[in-house]
Backbone bond lengths (Angstrom), bond angles and torsions (degrees), N, CA, C in turn:
res aa  C-N    CA-C-N  psi(-1)  N-CA   C-N-CA  omega(-1)  CA-C   N-CA-C  phi
1 X - - - 1.458 - - 1.515 109.22 -
2 X 1.326 118.32 109.01 1.453 119.29 -179.64 1.510 110.30 -78.42
3 X 1.336 118.90 166.74 1.452 120.23 178.00 1.506 111.51 -77.60
4 X 1.322 116.88 12.39 1.451 121.91 -172.07 1.502 110.42 -136.37
5 X 1.339 115.89 -174.83 1.445 121.34 -172.66 1.510 113.02 -87.99
6 X 1.348 115.82 145.71 1.459 121.54 172.59 1.516 107.39 -88.40
7 X 1.309 117.06 70.83 1.464 121.41 -169.80 1.502 111.95 -83.70
8 X 1.331 116.03 133.27 1.453 120.31 176.76 1.505 111.60 -89.70
9 X 1.321 118.12 -33.61 1.453 121.32 -178.65 1.512 112.08 -124.49
10 X 1.332 117.30 14.03 1.459 124.03 175.53 1.517 112.79 57.11
11 X 1.341 116.44 23.68 1.444 120.12 174.38 1.509 113.91 75.51
12 X 1.331 119.33 17.53 1.447 120.38 -175.58 1.519 113.13 -110.79
13 X 1.318 118.55 -4.47 1.458 120.03 -177.68 1.512 110.51 -69.00
14 X 1.349 118.06 142.90 1.458 120.10 177.93 1.508 111.25 -68.33
15 X 1.300 116.74 158.50 1.456 121.22 -178.40 1.513 110.86 -60.20
16 X 1.333 117.93 -32.80 1.452 120.44 -178.47 1.514 112.39 -64.32
17 X 1.305 118.27 -19.90 1.465 121.82 -179.98 1.515 111.86 -71.10
18 X 1.326 116.72 -18.27 1.459 120.86 -176.30 1.513 110.73 -71.61
19 X 1.318 118.15 -25.13 1.448 120.87 -174.21 1.502 114.73 -66.63
20 X 1.313 119.24 -7.64 1.465 121.35 -179.46 1.514 112.10 -76.78
21 X 1.318 118.97 -15.83 1.460 121.27 -177.22 1.514 110.63 -80.30
22 X 1.340 117.20 141.21 1.446 122.01 174.98 1.516 109.45 -69.71
23 X 1.304 117.87 142.80 1.460 120.50 -179.90 1.514 110.49 -66.81
24 X 1.338 115.98 152.54 1.462 120.33 179.83 1.505 110.63 -62.05
25 X 1.325 118.19 -39.70 1.457 120.76 -178.63 1.508 111.91 -63.02
26 X 1.329 115.86 -41.30 1.464 119.28 179.70 1.509 111.02 -64.32
27 X 1.335 116.86 -42.09 1.461 120.20 179.91 1.521 110.85 -65.85
28 X 1.351 115.99 -42.15 1.461 118.87 -179.47 1.517 111.16 -61.55
29 X 1.362 116.30 -36.23 1.457 118.60 178.93 1.498 111.45 -64.96
30 X 1.344 116.94 -40.69 1.465 120.18 178.91 1.509 111.03 -65.78
31 X 1.324 116.48 -37.68 1.463 119.87 178.97 1.517 110.57 -64.43
32 X 1.340 115.95 -44.06 1.465 119.80 -178.71 1.515 110.66 -64.07
33 X 1.356 117.24 -41.24 1.451 120.27 -179.68 1.518 111.17 -63.89
34 X 1.316 115.67 -33.02 1.465 119.10 -178.65 1.524 112.42 -80.80
35 X 1.337 117.34 -9.10 1.456 120.32 -179.73 1.493 113.76 69.88
36 X 1.364 116.58 30.49 1.457 120.18 -173.58 1.507 112.65 -109.97
37 X 1.316 118.29 9.56 1.455 120.39 -176.28 1.508 112.82 -58.36
38 X 1.322 117.42 -39.77 1.467 119.73 -177.06 1.505 111.67 -65.68
39 X 1.356 116.89 -32.66 1.461 119.79 -178.21 1.507 112.23 -67.36
40 X 1.337 116.93 -25.89 1.454 119.53 -175.42 1.513 112.63 -101.72
41 X 1.322 117.66 8.19 1.453 120.64 -179.50 1.518 110.15 -64.34
42 X 1.327 116.08 135.14 1.467 120.95 -177.63 1.515 109.56 -86.82
43 X 1.329 116.42 90.99 1.456 121.68 -179.05 1.509 109.71 -115.02
44 X 1.321 116.48 162.53 1.456 122.41 -176.13 1.508 110.38 -98.94
45 X 1.312 115.73 129.84 1.465 122.48 177.03 1.519 107.13 -124.64
46 X 1.322 116.85 115.84 1.460 120.65 -173.91 1.523 113.59 -92.58
47 X 1.344 117.82 5.10 1.460 119.07 -178.56 1.518 110.40 -66.39
48 X 1.302 117.38 130.26 1.458 121.71 178.52 1.520 109.32 -80.66
49 X 1.347 117.88 125.75 1.465 119.71 -179.28 1.524 112.04 -57.27
50 X 1.337 115.36 143.53 1.468 120.42 -178.39 1.523 111.93 -57.69
51 X 1.342 117.12 -36.96 1.468 119.42 -176.82 1.520 111.49 -66.62
52 X 1.342 116.55 -29.81 1.461 119.26 179.41 1.522 110.27 -73.18
53 X 1.332 116.38 -39.38 1.460 119.93 175.35 1.516 109.62 -58.50
54 X 1.349 115.70 -45.22 1.459 120.09 -179.52 1.521 111.05 -66.04
55 X 1.327 115.96 -37.87 1.471 120.29 -179.00 1.520 111.17 -60.51
56 X 1.339 116.55 -49.06 1.456 119.33 -178.79 1.529 111.56 -68.36
57 X 1.327 116.21 -29.87 1.463 119.08 179.21 1.522 111.57 -66.44
58 X 1.335 116.22 -24.72 1.461 120.73 -178.19 1.518 113.48 -88.52
59 X 1.340 117.91 -5.30 1.453 120.23 -175.33 1.525 112.10 -75.82
60 X 1.343 117.35 158.78 1.463 120.45 178.68 1.519 110.77 -56.77
61 X 1.305 115.31 137.23 1.455 120.10 179.03 1.510 113.40 95.75
62 X 1.338 117.43 -11.24 1.449 119.22 176.86 1.517 108.92 -67.94
63 X 1.316 115.02 151.22 1.464 119.73 -175.52 1.518 110.59 -57.40
64 X 1.325 115.31 126.60 1.450 121.33 175.73 1.513 114.38 75.26
65 X 1.357 118.03 5.81 1.454 119.50 -176.61 1.509 109.71 -109.98
66 X 1.325 117.24 123.57 1.455 121.67 179.02 1.518 111.66 -113.18
67 X 1.349 116.80 5.95 1.457 119.35 -178.19 1.513 110.43 -93.18
68 X 1.325 116.65 171.23 1.460 121.33 -179.29 1.513 111.85 -76.18
69 X 1.333 118.37 -21.91 1.450 121.78 -178.24 1.514 112.75 78.73
70 X 1.334 119.50 -2.76 1.459 121.85 -178.16 1.511 110.11 -94.19
71 X 1.323 115.87 146.53 1.445 121.21 176.40 1.524 108.58 -66.23
72 X 1.325 117.27 138.91 1.456 120.61 -178.58 1.519 112.35 -73.15
73 X 1.335 117.41 -16.96 1.459 119.75 179.06 1.518 109.86 -79.06
74 X 1.344 116.65 150.58 1.450 120.29 173.16 1.510 107.91 -67.78
75 X 1.345 115.99 141.99 1.456 120.12 -176.43 1.512 111.54 -89.62
76 X 1.324 117.66 -75.10 1.463 117.92 -175.88 1.509 112.79 -139.18
77 X 1.306 119.04 -1.47 1.452 120.47 -175.14 1.517 110.22 -135.00
78 X 1.327 115.63 151.29 1.461 120.14 175.92 1.522 112.03 -87.89
79 X 1.327 117.39 3.46 1.461 120.96 -177.23 1.515 110.49 -76.60
80 X 1.330 115.35 179.66 1.455 120.58 -179.88 1.522 112.19 -90.41
81 X 1.331 117.01 14.47 1.454 120.00 179.81 1.523 109.78 -66.64
82 X 1.334 117.02 150.62 1.462 118.98 175.09 1.516 109.92 -62.88
83 X 1.313 116.97 146.89 1.447 121.45 -178.36 1.518 110.13 -124.98
84 X 1.323 116.57 142.24 1.449 121.79 174.31 1.514 107.53 -132.64
85 X 1.304 116.31 155.79 1.451 120.72 176.39 1.521 108.36 -67.03
86 X 1.335 117.41 138.02 1.456 118.12 -176.22 1.526 111.02 -72.57
87 X 1.331 115.31 158.22 1.460 123.00 -178.50 1.518 110.88 -99.62
88 X 1.334 115.77 24.91 1.458 121.52 -178.68 1.529 110.82 -119.78
89 X 1.325 115.72 27.72 1.467 121.77 176.76 1.531 112.37 62.20
90 X 1.343 115.36 44.25 1.462 122.14 169.01 1.530 112.96 65.67
91 X 1.320 115.64 70.04 1.461 121.47 179.86 1.526 111.61 -54.69
92 X 1.330 117.01 -37.49 1.468 120.37 -178.32 1.527 112.05 -60.55
93 X 1.328 117.06 -20.23 1.461 120.92 -178.16 1.522 112.77 -100.67
94 X 1.325 118.36 4.76 1.467 120.13 -179.09 1.530 111.41 -61.99
95 X 1.320 116.20 -39.13 1.456 120.25 179.16 1.521 112.88 80.32
96 X 1.339 116.98 175.95 1.465 121.41 -178.20 1.517 111.86 -74.15
97 X 1.344 115.22 158.15 1.456 121.29 178.57 1.521 108.24 -137.17
98 X 1.314 116.49 138.87 1.460 121.15 179.10 1.521 110.09 -79.99
99 X 1.335 116.05 137.49 1.454 122.59 176.03 1.530 107.69 -132.58
100 X 1.330 118.11 164.64 1.470 119.61 176.29 1.527 112.79 -59.92
101 X 1.336 116.96 -19.54 1.464 120.65 -178.86 1.524 112.81 -94.30
102 X 1.323 117.72 -7.57 1.465 121.39 -177.09 1.517 110.38 136.78
103 X 1.313 117.04 -171.84 1.465 121.96 -178.81 1.523 109.00 -90.48
104 X 1.328 115.60 120.67 1.463 121.97 -179.98 1.520 109.40 -102.09
105 X 1.324 115.48 134.78 1.460 121.04 178.22 1.523 108.34 -132.15
106 X 1.330 117.43 120.84 1.455 122.39 175.62 1.522 108.52 -89.93
107 X 1.323 115.55 118.03 1.462 121.60 -177.42 1.527 108.53 -115.27
108 X 1.345 118.94 118.28 1.466 119.62 179.18 1.516 112.43 -51.39
109 X 1.312 115.52 138.23 1.465 122.20 -174.38 1.516 111.51 -64.35
110 X 1.334 115.25 139.86 1.462 123.21 166.13 1.520 106.19 -119.43
111 X 1.322 115.89 121.52 1.469 121.15 -172.52 1.527 111.25 -55.18
112 X 1.325 117.18 -49.41 1.451 120.64 -174.58 1.526 111.97 -61.64
113 X 1.287 117.45 -31.84 1.465 122.04 -177.26 1.532 112.28 -89.22
114 X 1.335 116.83 -39.98 1.459 120.76 -164.74 1.526 115.35 -106.36
115 X 1.331 117.88 -13.33 1.463 119.50 -176.45 1.526 112.97 -57.54
116 X 1.333 120.61 -44.76 1.474 118.93 -176.65 1.524 113.61 -57.21
117 X 1.325 117.67 -45.83 1.459 118.67 -176.59 1.527 111.77 -72.96
118 X 1.333 117.01 -38.50 1.465 119.11 179.13 1.523 110.57 -66.43
119 X 1.329 116.30 -39.48 1.464 119.85 178.24 1.531 110.53 -63.96
120 X 1.323 117.12 -38.89 1.463 119.80 178.51 1.533 110.64 -62.21
121 X 1.332 116.35 -41.87 1.465 119.32 177.99 1.529 110.91 -64.71
122 X 1.321 116.91 -41.93 1.463 120.28 -178.12 1.527 112.12 -64.07
123 X 1.325 117.10 -22.03 1.456 120.79 179.55 1.522 112.99 -93.23
124 X 1.324 117.24 3.75 1.458 120.82 169.53 1.532 106.71 -71.54
125 X 1.336 118.81 125.57 1.471 120.03 -176.12 1.524 114.25 -54.26
126 X 1.344 117.29 -36.66 1.459 119.73 -179.08 1.525 111.65 -65.93
127 X 1.320 116.28 -34.29 1.470 120.72 178.36 1.523 110.27 -80.74
128 X 1.320 116.41 -41.98 1.463 120.98 -178.37 1.518 111.67 -59.84
129 X 1.331 117.87 -29.58 1.454 121.13 -179.06 1.518 112.26 -60.04
130 X 1.333 116.68 -26.32 1.462 119.90 -177.96 1.527 113.45 -113.86
131 X 1.314 118.12 -27.20 1.459 120.20 -178.76 1.528 112.10 -93.68
132 X 1.323 118.18 -25.88 1.460 121.11 174.45 1.505 115.61 66.33
133 X 1.338 117.96 29.89 1.472 121.00 -177.83 1.523 112.41 -117.17
134 X 1.332 117.35 19.24 1.460 120.25 177.26 1.521 109.84 -70.53
135 X 1.339 115.35 156.19 1.457 120.22 178.74 1.509 111.36 119.13
136 X 1.332 117.58 -152.94 1.470 120.88 -179.33 1.521 111.56 -56.70
137 X 1.321 115.42 149.75 1.460 120.74 -176.45 1.522 112.40 -60.17
138 X 1.317 117.04 -26.89 1.465 118.06 -176.61 1.530 112.24 -66.09
139 X 1.354 118.15 -20.45 1.464 119.62 176.71 1.525 110.05 -65.29
140 X 1.330 116.69 -46.28 1.461 120.58 177.42 1.521 110.76 -67.62
141 X 1.326 116.59 -39.58 1.467 119.77 -179.84 1.523 111.34 -61.95
142 X 1.319 116.64 -43.43 1.467 119.62 178.82 1.519 111.11 -63.69
143 X 1.331 116.73 -37.87 1.462 120.66 177.85 1.529 110.33 -61.71
144 X 1.327 116.66 -45.92 1.462 120.43 -179.23 1.528 111.34 -67.11
145 X 1.325 116.74 -42.75 1.462 119.82 -178.84 1.526 111.33 -65.04
146 X 1.319 117.48 -32.02 1.463 119.93 177.82 1.524 110.67 -61.88
147 X 1.336 116.46 -35.71 1.464 119.83 176.41 1.525 110.86 -74.75
148 X 1.312 116.70 -44.87 1.454 120.63 -173.20 1.523 113.11 -71.74
149 X 1.329 117.50 -26.02 1.459 120.14 -179.14 1.519 111.76 -99.19
150 X 1.327 117.08 10.03 1.455 120.86 -176.69 1.511 112.90 -82.88
151 X 1.326 114.61 -153.66 1.463 121.26 -172.73 1.516 113.20 -98.03
152 X 1.334 117.18 12.91 1.455 120.09 178.91 1.509 114.34 87.91
153 X 1.342 117.32 5.56 1.462 120.71 -178.92 1.517 112.52 -82.44
154 X 1.334 118.12 -12.08 1.455 121.74 -178.13 1.523 109.01 -139.45
155 X 1.325 116.17 134.84 1.460 121.41 -179.70 1.526 108.85 -127.06
156 X 1.338 118.01 111.48 1.468 120.53 175.60 1.524 109.51 -80.57
157 X 1.325 116.15 138.75 1.465 120.60 -176.29 1.518 111.11 -135.72
158 X 1.320 114.45 149.48 1.457 121.69 168.88 1.521 106.90 -92.50
159 X 1.338 116.30 133.08 1.454 120.68 178.30 1.513 110.86 -96.12
160 X 1.332 116.73 117.43 1.462 122.06 178.52 1.523 108.72 -103.27
161 X 1.321 116.97 123.70 1.458 121.50 176.67 1.524 107.57 -108.14
162 X 1.337 115.39 115.11 1.469 121.38 -173.42 1.522 110.94 51.41
163 X 1.336 115.86 38.98 1.452 122.29 174.94 1.512 115.23 87.79
164 X 1.329 118.89 -5.07 1.458 121.75 -177.73 1.532 110.68 -104.04
165 X 1.340 118.49 124.65 1.469 120.16 177.01 1.528 110.21 -62.72
166 X 1.349 116.87 124.61 1.461 119.36 -177.09 1.527 113.61 -144.19
167 X 1.321 118.04 -2.20 1.457 119.76 -178.53 1.519 110.51 -154.88
168 X 1.322 115.03 158.79 1.457 122.20 176.90 1.521 107.66 -122.01
169 X 1.321 116.83 134.66 1.461 123.19 -176.05 1.520 109.96 -128.22
170 X 1.306 115.84 150.36 1.458 122.70 166.97 1.522 107.88 -129.08
171 X 1.322 115.70 117.91 1.459 122.19 172.22 1.521 107.10 -100.96
172 X 1.323 117.37 131.96 1.453 118.76 -176.10 1.518 111.40 -148.14
173 X 1.325 115.14 155.79 1.461 122.07 175.90 1.525 108.23 -79.35
174 X 1.317 116.31 98.24 1.466 120.28 -177.31 1.519 111.68 -63.86
175 X 1.328 116.81 -29.79 1.467 119.27 -179.73 1.521 112.21 -72.08
176 X 1.329 118.19 -16.40 1.458 122.57 179.52 1.528 111.50 -111.41
177 X 1.311 116.68 6.53 1.453 123.93 -177.15 1.531 109.44 -98.84
178 X 1.349 118.41 157.27 1.471 119.25 174.11 1.524 113.31 -54.06
179 X 1.337 118.21 -23.28 1.456 120.81 176.73 1.529 111.82 -55.18
180 X 1.329 117.32 -30.92 1.466 121.34 -177.20 1.527 112.80 -62.52
181 X 1.334 117.67 -16.17 1.455 120.54 176.81 1.524 112.03 -74.19
182 X 1.337 116.49 -14.89 1.459 120.22 -170.64 1.525 113.80 -113.60
183 X 1.329 117.47 0.35 1.462 119.01 176.25 1.528 107.47 -152.20
184 X 1.344 118.34 161.18 1.470 120.65 -178.15 1.521 111.76 -74.64
185 X 1.314 116.74 83.29 1.462 122.04 -175.40 1.526 111.66 -70.05
186 X 1.320 114.20 151.66 1.461 121.40 173.80 1.530 108.68 -118.80
187 X 1.321 118.33 154.45 1.465 120.06 178.42 1.529 111.51 -55.67
188 X 1.322 114.62 135.40 1.467 123.85 176.43 1.525 113.86 75.45
189 X 1.332 119.34 7.62 1.463 118.96 171.05 1.529 108.14 -53.08
190 X 1.322 116.89 133.93 1.457 122.00 -178.61 1.522 109.32 -116.33
191 X 1.329 116.61 129.51 1.455 121.85 -178.98 1.515 112.40 -101.11
192 X 1.333 115.61 154.08 1.461 122.69 177.93 1.515 110.66 -128.22
193 X 1.327 116.55 136.77 1.456 124.17 165.76 1.520 106.74 -123.91
194 X 1.319 116.78 142.99 1.459 120.89 -178.80 1.519 110.85 -145.97
195 X 1.314 115.74 138.46 1.460 120.44 164.02 1.518 107.88 -132.40
196 X 1.316 115.45 143.38 1.462 122.28 176.51 1.517 107.63 -102.23
197 X 1.328 116.25 124.56 1.449 120.77 -169.15 1.517 115.76 -74.87
198 X 1.319 117.74 -50.53 1.464 120.86 -173.03 1.523 111.30 -81.67
199 X 1.331 116.26 135.42 1.461 120.95 179.38 1.525 110.68 -57.86
200 X 1.322 117.32 -38.96 1.452 121.40 -178.19 1.513 114.35 -65.96
201 X 1.340 117.30 -17.63 1.464 121.31 179.45 1.520 112.59 -91.11
202 X 1.326 117.29 -4.31 1.461 120.71 -177.26 1.526 110.99 -97.08
203 X 1.323 114.75 153.69 1.447 120.23 172.61 1.510 115.99 76.38
204 X 1.336 117.43 16.45 1.467 119.70 179.57 1.532 111.96 -130.24
205 X 1.332 115.48 22.31 1.457 119.90 175.43 1.510 115.30 85.70
206 X 1.332 117.95 1.25 1.456 120.34 -177.67 1.521 111.48 -66.62
207 X 1.340 117.00 -35.04 1.463 119.82 -179.55 1.514 112.09 -58.27
208 X 1.331 116.80 -46.32 1.460 120.35 179.61 1.511 112.27 -63.74
209 X 1.328 116.74 -39.80 1.466 121.32 179.16 1.525 111.20 -61.43
210 X 1.333 116.32 -46.41 1.464 119.90 -178.08 1.522 111.40 -72.00
211 X 1.326 117.77 -38.18 1.462 120.41 178.53 1.529 110.94 -61.37
212 X 1.312 116.99 -42.86 1.469 119.86 178.18 1.530 110.26 -61.67
213 X 1.324 116.81 -44.25 1.460 120.39 -178.06 1.522 111.27 -63.86
214 X 1.333 117.30 -42.84 1.464 119.89 -178.61 1.524 110.89 -71.67
215 X 1.324 117.92 -38.95 1.463 119.77 176.77 1.523 110.43 -60.30
216 X 1.332 117.38 -43.91 1.460 120.53 177.40 1.521 111.24 -64.10
217 X 1.334 116.05 -39.45 1.462 120.19 179.27 1.525 110.40 -61.46
218 X 1.327 117.12 -44.86 1.466 120.52 179.80 1.522 110.29 -63.21
219 X 1.330 117.64 -43.73 1.461 120.28 179.62 1.526 111.17 -63.41
220 X 1.323 117.17 -34.42 1.463 120.37 177.64 1.524 112.05 -70.62
221 X 1.329 116.76 -39.21 1.462 121.22 -175.14 1.521 113.21 -87.47
222 X 1.343 117.72 -17.51 1.460 121.44 -177.71 1.530 109.42 -121.94
223 X 1.323 118.32 80.85 1.468 120.55 -176.40 1.523 114.10 -60.28
224 X 1.331 118.12 -23.32 1.466 120.12 179.55 1.519 112.20 -79.44
225 X 1.318 116.99 -12.81 1.467 121.61 -177.20 1.524 109.77 -86.69
226 X 1.328 116.40 122.36 1.467 121.12 179.31 1.519 112.67 -100.27
227 X 1.340 117.02 -13.50 1.463 119.18 -176.07 1.524 110.90 -146.88
228 X 1.331 115.28 143.27 1.456 122.45 168.77 1.525 106.34 -107.21
229 X 1.320 117.54 133.82 1.461 120.43 -178.14 1.530 109.98 -124.88
230 X 1.332 114.79 158.76 1.460 121.50 175.80 1.516 107.93 -151.83
231 X 1.352 116.10 159.38 1.466 118.95 -177.54 1.533 110.02 -140.65
232 X 1.350 117.11 66.10 1.464 118.88 177.01 1.519 111.53 -66.85
233 X 1.305 115.58 154.19 1.462 121.19 175.24 1.527 108.85 -57.43
234 X 1.331 116.47 132.14 1.461 120.81 -176.37 1.527 111.02 -61.11
235 X 1.346 117.18 -23.27 1.467 120.63 179.88 1.520 112.37 -77.92
236 X 1.317 116.48 -17.56 1.461 120.66 -175.87 1.530 109.43 -87.43
237 X 1.321 114.64 75.58 1.463 120.58 -175.33 1.524 113.11 -57.17
238 X 1.340 120.54 -42.35 1.467 119.23 177.87 1.526 113.02 -60.61
239 X 1.334 116.73 -35.93 1.459 119.73 179.18 1.524 110.68 -67.65
240 X 1.325 116.72 -45.78 1.466 120.45 178.31 1.525 109.84 -59.94
241 X 1.327 116.86 -42.67 1.462 120.97 179.20 1.525 111.45 -63.30
242 X 1.331 117.07 -36.96 1.467 120.56 178.75 1.521 110.55 -63.51
243 X 1.332 116.73 -42.54 1.464 119.44 177.60 1.531 110.85 -64.32
244 X 1.336 117.25 -40.51 1.460 119.54 178.46 1.522 111.23 -62.70
245 X 1.324 116.72 -41.85 1.460 119.29 179.64 1.520 111.77 -68.08
246 X 1.347 116.72 -18.96 1.462 121.61 178.50 1.526 112.48 -90.03
247 X 1.330 117.58 6.98 1.462 120.67 177.24 1.507 114.97 94.94
248 X 1.333 117.40 9.00 1.461 120.76 175.65 1.526 108.65 -85.51
249 X 1.324 116.21 145.67 1.456 121.50 174.74 1.521 109.37 -105.98
250 X 1.317 115.91 147.14 1.458 120.76 175.45 1.520 107.67 -75.55
251 X 1.338 116.64 121.37 1.465 121.13 -177.36 1.525 112.58 -99.47
252 X 1.350 117.20 -43.75 1.464 119.95 -176.60 1.516 109.48 -171.24
253 X 1.310 115.57 163.31 1.460 121.55 165.67 1.518 107.08 -94.28
254 X 1.322 116.48 132.21 1.458 120.21 -179.75 1.526 109.61 -127.96
255 X 1.313 115.84 143.02 1.456 122.16 -179.94 1.514 108.97 -93.37
256 X 1.327 116.43 109.88 1.458 122.30 178.67 1.524 108.85 -102.14
257 X 1.327 118.50 164.67 1.471 120.08 -177.17 1.529 114.06 -56.17
258 X 1.344 117.62 -34.81 1.458 119.62 -174.58 1.524 114.18 -108.16
259 X 1.328 117.76 -3.79 1.463 119.15 -176.06 1.519 110.15 -169.69
260 X 1.330 114.51 163.95 1.456 120.70 166.86 1.518 106.39 -96.72
261 X 1.309 117.26 123.98 1.461 121.50 -168.71 1.518 111.81 -116.87
262 X 1.313 113.83 154.90 1.462 121.79 169.96 1.523 107.36 -94.80
263 X 1.319 117.43 116.01 1.456 120.39 177.21 1.521 107.91 -79.92
264 X 1.326 115.76 113.88 1.453 122.89 -178.93 1.522 108.88 -108.02
265 X 1.325 116.81 136.33 1.462 121.26 -174.53 1.527 109.55 -132.13
266 X 1.318 116.14 133.10 1.464 120.65 170.19 1.519 108.02 -115.29
267 X 1.324 116.02 117.47 1.460 122.10 -176.06 1.522 111.00 -91.56
268 X 1.327 115.80 136.79 1.467 119.40 176.23 1.532 110.26 -56.84
269 X 1.323 116.81 -40.58 1.469 120.31 -175.59 1.520 112.94 -67.45
270 X 1.335 117.26 -17.36 1.460 120.75 -177.82 1.531 112.66 -111.21
271 X 1.323 117.47 6.02 1.469 119.97 -170.27 1.520 112.34 -62.58
272 X 1.332 118.52 -26.27 1.452 120.39 -178.54 1.532 112.11 -94.96
273 X 1.337 116.16 -1.12 1.463 120.89 178.44 1.517 112.60 -104.28
274 X 1.349 116.86 -31.47 1.454 120.86 -175.77 1.533 110.86 -108.60
């Protein structure tokens, strides 16, 4: 859970763009007819995933373990930061995915390569209003390094559309994130944050198209994941609408430390209905 918004259109989409989302009542009726309401119920499951138990068992100081516990492969950065294998089933290996807007490829961030463009996007006033990383470049760098030097629960990515960098993404284990304190998390819940960099790419429905494609990609690559979640700022109506158009349902309003958020959920069981 970042201290900022998971904005799909950076708050710049016109109000008319919101009309593309299906109404909540219409979606609820389809869910009821399909008999799938129970599958999407937001309940709390406190079971610790087996992979997390194994992960901590491999860390330095664990009984009988003298190794570093870190994967010997480089994770996402060329820096000297410690690296661990991600807990999202190898985001770097997800590969490209076709969308109605073109071929999207999520590439894990490398600071030396990607910091300039991400920092430029973060200093766009429309994006800065929700992400809060405007200013000196080191603010964005520290944000990225916090993800890259972490425990593998969050992977920042550059989004390439037909080979052109145009968006920034964060995929994260919502069940292992501070966000889990504020909603009934389930094991393997996967969270999404998105910003679209170019002004010309905002406000024309592209956010919803890409969010749907990435949510489907995560569900395909992470069989243990039953839900994709997001928590855009409740004031960012275009962002909430983008998630709705991508098949996410509005679950609740939640009070987070830095914002009041709309908890958006995309259920595996409903992915072909919404």
